[in-house]
N, C-alpha and C positions, 0 to 999 in steps of 0.2 A: 504493500500500500504506500502511495506517495505521502510525503510528510504533510503537505497541505490538506489532502483529503482526510488524513488521520486526525489532524487538528480540528477540522470542521466536524467530524463524527464525534469527537470528544465533547465539543461544545454542545452539540445536539443532545447527547446523552445526559450531560449535566443539567441542561434546561428541562428535559423530560422528568428527571428525578426531582428537580426542584418544584416543578408544577404539581407532581404527585404529593410531595411533602408540604405543599402550600407555601413555599418560599421561593423567591426569585433572587439569587445572589448576584452581587456585582462581580463581573468577570473582566479582568484586565489582560489583554493580549498584546504582545509586542509584535506589531504587524511587519516591521522591517528590522530584521536582525543585522547587526554590523558584520561586514565581511572583511574588515581590515585586519592586517596582521599586527598584533599588539607588540609594542616595544617598551620594555620595562627598565632595562639596564644599558650601560654603555656598551657592553659586549653584544647585547641584542642589536644595538644600532650598527655596530661594526659589521654585523652579518648581512646588512642590506646589500653590501657590495657583491654578494653571491646570488642575489635575485633582484636585478635592476628594474624589473617591470612590475614588482609587487605593489600592493596598496597597503600602506603602513599607517599606524596611529600610535602616538605616545600615550601611555597610560600612567606614566610617572615623569617627574623631572629627571633629566639625564645629566650627570656630572662626568665630563670627559677628561678630568685631571689625570686619570691613570694612563691616558694616551699622551705621552709627553711631546710627541710630534705627529699629530694626526695625519694620516694619509687620506687625502680627499677621495671621496667615492665618485668614480668617473662614469659618465654616460648614463645618468639616472633617467629612466623613462617611465617611472611609476608615479605614485602619489604619496604624499606625506601630510597627515593631519596632526598637528601638534596638540590639538585639543586644549590650547591655552597653557601648555607646559613650557618649561624653560630648559634649554641646553646651556650649561655653564662650563667655563674653563676650556673652551676650544682653543688649542694652541697649535700653530703651524709655523715651522721655521724652515722654509724651502725656497731660498732666494734664487735658485736656478730652475725652478719649476713653474711652468705656465699654467694658469687657471687653477687657483687654489681657493679653498673654502671648505665648509662641511661637505659640499659636493664640488667636484671639479667642474662638471658640465651637466646641465639639466636640459634634456630635450624631450618634452612631453607634447606631442602634436595633437592630443585629444582636446576636447572642449572642457574637460575637467580641470579644476585648479590643481596645479602640480604640487605646490606646498602652501599650506595655510595654517593659521592659528598657532604660530610658533614664536617663542621668544629666545633671544640669545643674551647671555650675560658674561662679562669678563672674557671677551675674545682677544686673542693676541696672535695676529696673522702677519707673516712676511712671505711674499711670493715674488716671482719674476715679472710676469705680465698677466693681468687679469686676476684680481683678488677681491674677495668680499666674504663676510661672515657666512652667508648662505651658499654662494657659488662664485666661481671665477667667471663663468660664462653660461648664459641661458639663451636658448633659441626656441621661438614659437611656443612659449610656455607662460602660464599664468601664476602669479604669486599674490597671495592675499593675506592681509593681517599678520605680517611677519615683522618683528621688531628687534633691533639690536640695541640693548639697553645700556651697554658699557663696553669699553675696550678700545683697541687700536688695530687699524689695517694699514699695511704698508707694502709698496711694490718697489722693485729695483728698476723696472722698465715700463711702468705705466699701467693704465686701466685699473685704477684702484677705486673701490667704492665701499662705503660702510656695510652695505647689504650685498651688492652684486658688483663684480668688476666690469662686465660687459654684457649688454642685452642686445639681441638682434631680432630682425624681422618683426612679426606681429606679437611679440611678447607683451604681457600686461603686468604691471606692478601696481597694486591697489591697497589702500588702507595700511600702508607699511611705513616704517621709519627706521632711522639710525641715529644714535647718540654717540657713536664711535668717533674717535679722532682718526683722520685719514691723511696719509702722507704718500706721495708718489714721486719717484725720480724721473719718470717719463711722462708722455702725453696722456691726457684723459684721466683726471683725478677729480672725484666728486664725493660729497658727503654721503649720498645714498647710492648712486650709481656712477661708475667711472665713465663709461662710454655707451652710447646707443648708435647702432648702425642699422638702418632700414632702407628699403628700396624695392624696385620691381613690383610695385603695387602693395607692399607690406608697410605697416606703420605701427611702431611700438607705442604703448600708452602708459603713462605714469599719472595716476590720479589719487587725490586724497592722501597724499604721502608727504613726508617731511624729513629733514635732517637738521640736527642741532649741534653736531660736533664741529670742531675747527678743522679746516682743510688747508693743506700746504702742498705745493708742487713746484718743481723747478723747470718745467717745460710747458709748452702751450696747452690750453684747454683745462682750466682749473675752475671749479664752481662749487658753491655751497651745497647744491642738490645734485647736480650732474656736471661732469667735465665737458661733455659734448652731446649735442642732440642733433641727429641726422634724420630728417624726415619722420620724426616722432611727434607725439603730443604730450604736453605737460599741462594738467588742469587741476585746479583747486589744490595746489601743493605749495610748500614753502621751505625756506632754509633760514636758520638764525645764527649759524656759526661764523666765526671770523675766517676770511678767505685770504690766503697769501700766495702769490705766484711770482716766481723770479723771471718769468718770460711773458709772452703776449697772450691775449685772450683769457682774461681772468674776470669772473663775474660772481656777484653775491648769490645768484641762483644757478646760472649756467655759464660755463666758460665760453662756448661758442655754439650757435645754432646754425644749421644749414637746412633750410626748408622746415616744414613742420609747423607746429602751433604751440604757443605758450599763452594760456588764458587763466584768468582768475587765480593768479599765483603771486607770491611776493618773497622778498628777501629782506632780512633785518640786520645781518651781520656787516661789520666793517670789512672793506676790501682794499687790498694793496696789490698793485702789479703794473706791469707795462701793458698798455692797451686794456685798461680795466673799466668795468662798469658796475654800478650798484646792483643791477639786475642781471645783465648779460654782457659778457666781454666783447663779443662780436656777433652781429646779426647778418647772415648772408643768405642769398638765393631765395628771397621772398618769404622769409619766415613771418607768420602772422603772430603779432604780439598784441593782446587785448586785455584790458581790465587787470593790469599788473602794476606793481609798484615796488620800490625799494626805499628803505629808511636809513641804512647804514652810511657811515662816512666812507668816501672813496679817495684813495691816494693813487694818482696816476703818474707813472714815470714818463710815458709818452702815449699818444693816441694815434693809431694808424687807420682804423676803420670805424664804422658806426658802432657806438657803444650806448648802452641803455642804463 
């Protein structure tokens, strides 16, 4: 007998018995049982690398301090629901490795949210190119309600973000944030996301998200929220951290935009750099900027292009 038919028969028998006895009890049935794979410990989480397409959920907070140099989980194509739990003490010291974070790369081409309802605390990450607490690189994936509460992210060669190093194509980051300090020695350094690259009909979306950590970079494209935005959208988002860049294209919200849209967003942090803007360091190729503002002080060494 199938499980569904057996459950229905059980309910019918209970109701018949109750009618005979003159009582109708209250019956509670869980119509939709969870199908996720539960993760309770750091070792459980480490096993995800052996099944990259599974659907996982955290049932406890996870302390990764026993992994003194976490190896990022590569090519994750499944889903992870943190259920409001926190992953703490994520430490990565891999200055010669590209794409580092809890996951190296996330590629979930389904309509489901790849990672949601997750917090990070006390992250300490150093990578080569592409680094963030959640992932070094995501492609055509959705991230929702993921927050980096404290820590630091650094790269030796760029694409550093508090949450994600590099997002591409039609990826979505929603209701997410980072309070981490971010530093990068190469291009594309941002408080939340280092780099966005979209095109060929795709467009990344960042909405209802923010970054509050200070951001420092020594190369072009440094921003409080994002280092660079290429044919993506930023809506209802903001940054409050101090932004410092030793090179051109430095902005309180975004270092440089190339196409795309920035709407209903703002920046509050002070900005210093060559070719710097309180909101955006450089606006190129017809970017639409609407209902946005910046309130921080701006110190500009030189100005070469349109700044906001």
